[in-house]
N, C-alpha and C positions, 0 to 999 in steps of 0.2 A: 190228595183229593183229585178225583177224575175230572177232566175238562168236559164241559157240555158239548154236544154235537156242533153247535155254532162256532165255538172256539176252535175245534179241530178243523172245521172247514176253512176258517180264516188262516190257520197255520198253513194248510195245503195251498191256498190261493197265494199267500205271500211267497211260499217256496217256489211255486211255478213261475210267478212273476219275476222273482230274482234270478232264477235259473234261465229264464227266457232272455232277460237283459244281458246276462253273461254270454249266452250262446249266440246272440245276434250282434255282430256277425262273426262270432268266434268259432274255433274248432282246431284240431290239429293232432300231431303225433311227434314225439321226440325222437328217441333212438329206436324207432320201429321201422320195419320195412314199409315203404310207401305203398299205399293202396288208394287209388283215386275214387273208388266206390265199393262198398262191401255189401252185396246183396245177401239176403237172409238164407235162402235155400242152399247156395253153394257153401256158405260158412258152416252149415250143419253137416255138410259132406267133407268137412276138413279143408275146404277150398278146392277140392279136386273136381273141377267142372269143365275143363278145357275140351274133353272128348265127350261131354254130355250136351251142354248148351242147347237145350230144347225148349226153353221158355223165355220170358222177357229178360231174364238175367243174362242172356247171350250177349247183349250189348256191353256188358261189363266184364265178360269172361272170354268169349270167343265170337267175333262177328260172323263167322261161318254159320253159327246157329240160327241166324236170321231166317234161313230156309228150312229149319227143322221145327218151327213153331206149329206148323200144320203139315199134314201129308200133301204131297204134290198135287193130287187131284182135288184136295179140299180147300186149297188156298183161293181166296176171292179178292176182290178189289180192296176190301177191308175185312180181313179174316180174324183179327184179334185187337180189341181195344181194352187196355188195362189201366184203370184209374182208381184212386189217385196215387196208388202205390206209396202209402205212407210207411215210413220206417223210423223207428225210435230205438235208441240203445243207451244203456248205462253200464257201468262196471260196479263191482262190489263196493268200491269206495264212494261212488255217487249215492248208492243206497245208504251207506253209513252216514254220508253227508246229510241225507234227508232225515235220518233218524236224529242226528245231532241238531239239525235245524228245527225239527219238530219240538225237541226238548227245550231248545233255547226260546222258541216261540211260545211254548207253554209257560215257561218261567218269566218271560218278559212280554206278555201279550200286548201291552200297550206301547212297547218300544218300537223304534224304527226297524223295518225289516232288514236293513243293511247291517245293523248291529247283530241281528240273529245270524245272518250269513257269515259275518266275521267270526262269531263264536263257533259256528258249525265247522268252518274251515279249520280253525285252530284245533278243535277236538278231533277232526278226521285226520289231521296231519300226523298224528302220532303213529299211524299205520305205515307211514313212509312209502305210500304209493299214490299215484295221481288220481284226481277226481276226473272222470271221463264221461262224456255224454255225446249223443249224436242225434240229429233229426234230419230227415230227408223226405223229399217228395219227387216222384218220377213217373208221371203219366206217359204211356207209350202206345203207339199204334203200329201194327204190322199190316202191310198191304202187299198186293201183287201188282207190280208195275206193268209187266208183261208176262206172258206164260213162261214160267221157269226163271223169272227174275223178281224175287221177293225184295221188299224194301221195308224200312223202319223209320219212323219219326218219333222223337221223344224230347220232352223238356225235363230238366232236372234242377233241383236245388239241394245241396248237400252241405250240412254244417256240422262240424265236430268241435268239441270243447275239451281241453285238457288243462287242468290246474295242478301244478306240482308244488307242494310245500314240504321243505325239509323238516324232519322232526326235531332237528337241533336248532332251527330258526323258523319260528312260526310268524315272524313279523312281515314276511314277504312271500310271494308265490311266483313261479314261472308260468306264465300264461302263453301257451302255444296254440295258435288257432288258424283255421282256414274255413272260408265259406265260398263254395263254388256254385255258380249259376250258369246254365247254358243249355245246349240242345245237342241231340244226336241225329245225324242223317246218315243212313246206311243203305247199302245195296248188296244183294247176294246173287250168286249164280248156282244153279243146281242142275243135275242131269235128270232124266225121266224117272229114274228109280229113287231119286232123292238120297242116294247113298254117298254122293260126292258133292261137297258144298264149299264154296268160296265166299268170303265176305270182306267188304271194305266199308269203313265208316269214318265220318268226320265229326269232331266234337268241338265246336267253338265254346270257349270257357271264359267267364269273367270271374276273377278270383280276388277276394279280399283276405289278406294274411296279416296276422299280428303275432309277433314272437318276441316277447320282452318279459323282464322281471318287474313285478309290480308289488308295492307294499299293500298290505291288506286294507289299510284305510282308503287308499285310492281305488282298489279293486271293488270295494263295496259302495263307492260313491259314483252313482250312475252318470251324472253330468261330467265329472272329472274323467271318468273312463272314456266316455264318448269323445271328449276333447283330445285325450291322449291317442285314441285309436285313429282319429282323423289326421293327427299330426305325425304319428310314428308308424302307422300301419302301411303295408304295401298294397296298392290298388293296381292290379295287373290283369292282362288278358293273354290268351293264346288260342291257337287252333291245333287240336290234337288229331292224329290219324291212327287208326287201328286196322290190322289185317288179321284174317283168320282162315283156317283150312280144316276140314273134317272129312273123314272117309270111313265108311262102314264096310267091312269085308264082304258081307253077303246081305243079311237082313238084320233087323234091329237087335236080335239076340246074339249076333256074332260080335267080335271085338270091333270097337271103333277107335280111331286115333285122331288126335287133334293137335294143332299148332296155332298159337295166336301170338301176335306181336302187338302189344299195347304200347301206345306212345311211340310210334315209329319215329326214329330220330330225324327231326326236322331242324334241329338246332343244338348247340352245345353251350354249356356254361363253364367257363374257365375259372380256375382258382376256387372251386367248390370244396368246402370242407366236409369230406365224407365222414359221417359219424361212426362208421364201422371200421374203416382203416385209419381214421384220424389223420388223414393226409389231404393236402390240397391237390385236387385232381380235376381233369376236364371230363365232365359228365354230360352225355348226350341223351336227348329224348324230346319232350315237349318243353320248350323254354318260354318263360313269361316275360313280358315287357310292359312298361307303364310307369306309374309313379312309385319309385322304390325308395323307401326311407331306411330299410334295413338290408344291406347287401349280404349279410351273413345268414339270412333266412333260409331254411331248408326248403321252402315252398316256392322258390323261383324256378325250379325245374322239376318236372315229373320224369324220372329216368325211364328209359326203355325197359319194358318187362317182357322178356321172351318166355313163353310157357309151352310145355309139351305135356300131353296127357294121353292116357289110354283108358277105355272103359269096356265093361262087359255086362250084358243084361241077361242072365239065365232065368228061365221061367220055372217057378215052383209048381203052381197050379194054373188053372185056366185063366184066372183073373188076378193072380198074385205072382209077383216077380221080384227079383233082387237086381240091384245095379251096383257094380263095383267100379271104382275109379281110383287112379293114381296119377298125380301131377308132380311136375317140378316147375317152380316159378322162379322168376328173377334170374334167369340165365342171362348172360351178357357176352358181348364181344369186345375186343380191345384192339387198338392199333397204336402202338407206342404208348404214350401217356394219355391217350384218349379212350374213354370207355363208353360203349353203347349199352348202357345199363348201369347198375350200381354194384360194384364189387365189394368184397369184404365180409358179407354176411355169412354166418355159420351155416354149413350145409343143412343142418336139421331145421333151420328156419325156412328153407326153400322147398322141402319135401312135404307133400300133402296126400292124404289118402282117405277114402270114405266108402261106406256102404249104405244103400238106400233100399228099404222095403216099401213097396207100393202096391196099391190095389187099382186095377183098371187096365185099360189099353196102354201099352208102352208108348204108343205114338200119339197119345192125347194127354191132356192135363189130368192129373190123378185126383180122385176125391179124397184120398188119404195117403200120406207117406210119412215114414219115420226114418231118421238118419243117425248115423254114428260115424265119427271120423277122427283123424289125428292131424293136427296142424301145428307146426313149430314144436313138436314133441308133446303137445297138450291134447287132451280129449275134447272133441266137439260133439254136440248133440243137436238134433233139430226135428221139428214136426210141422207138417202142413195139413190143414183141414179145410176142405171145401164144402160149403153149405150153399147150394145153388150157385149163383155167380160170385159169392163172397169167398175170398181166400184169406185165411188166418195163418200166420207163420211165426215160428219161434225158433231161436237158435242160441246156444250157449257155447262159448269158445274161450280159449286162453290166448292172450297176446303176450309175446315175449318182449318185455320193455327194457331188456338189458342189452348193451352193446358188447358185453364181455362174453367169454366162453361159457360161463355159468349162467344158465337161463334164469329169468325172473318172471313169473307168471302174473298177468293181470287178467282176472276172470271177468268176461263181459257178456252181456245178454242183449239180444236184438229181437224186436217184434216188428211184424209187418202186417198191413191190412190193404187189400186190393179188391176191386170189383172188376171182373173180367167178362167181357161181352163178345 
């Protein structure tokens, strides 16, 4: 018997409420390469954005792009305001989780929502992949401090959730989570042609991290989870630094090269258990301090991420062009037993490439663009549509969730909505 529309709406509402409870303040990644923020457009390009960085995503990929948001002569005191930059994401397992939750809700419409969540998790666990979801907001303003000195100010909140249930044991789940809140203050330097750019930015971060195994009865008990989070989670903070450089050989259709250093090493964490080498190492980058209840948490340091990229933008027709890009991420330096970055990841996880087809002026925001790329050996796709000041974005990508040489894909989808003025 089909459920009436009202019952379906109640199921959706209970699902959203329960997922929201789990996601605040949860988020995280297990044996995945650390990414402090994943913007939608670069993901569609396979993550190859270091030598492009010409929109608000520059603050997460290459700070040198702060000066490439607008042409040199077009930059004003406030030349771009992008709000609210809402980003949401789920993986295939989260969608299966919703399907199982809806079924449980339909069969037990009068039962407590927590029981439906428990049933849905148990059903989804047979796939033996994590339930993953993400929610973020990132309003940003680009300004011209003085002529040839662009700047940026941004606020952000980024929450990710990962629940891993072993198919052989559905009585408990590994909940790995991170919720970051903070700001970005950046400054750039450009020459008159705007073909040479430097960027520096500061990111104060307040982080709540929770990384524990939880039985499903506790996981679906809101008050008990809140109590456990308060007593067992890490409440920490840090100030991150990022550097970037970009150079275009002649004009926009000629090759561009870019280098960025995200999480410039300002501290090191000793005895860090590297999930890729499975060794205790000293890892340098952005280190967090505060109230630490779990010393083994992976989220007490954001390792330095050195990125190198090259891009090329050939024109096909007057208003149609292509953009090619190739990147290498998570390069690192070492000195004895100290690593400035995170060693041990397979090379295929660090190579990124993509192609973008767009309509419009290459130096301005495009009304339409479509992307195809490769990241960690998996295909990525993406689309951006501009309707007046409204930007809608979509990206699909595969995340390698295995620490072994044999990759294991977790297919994820991201959506974004922004209003650009």
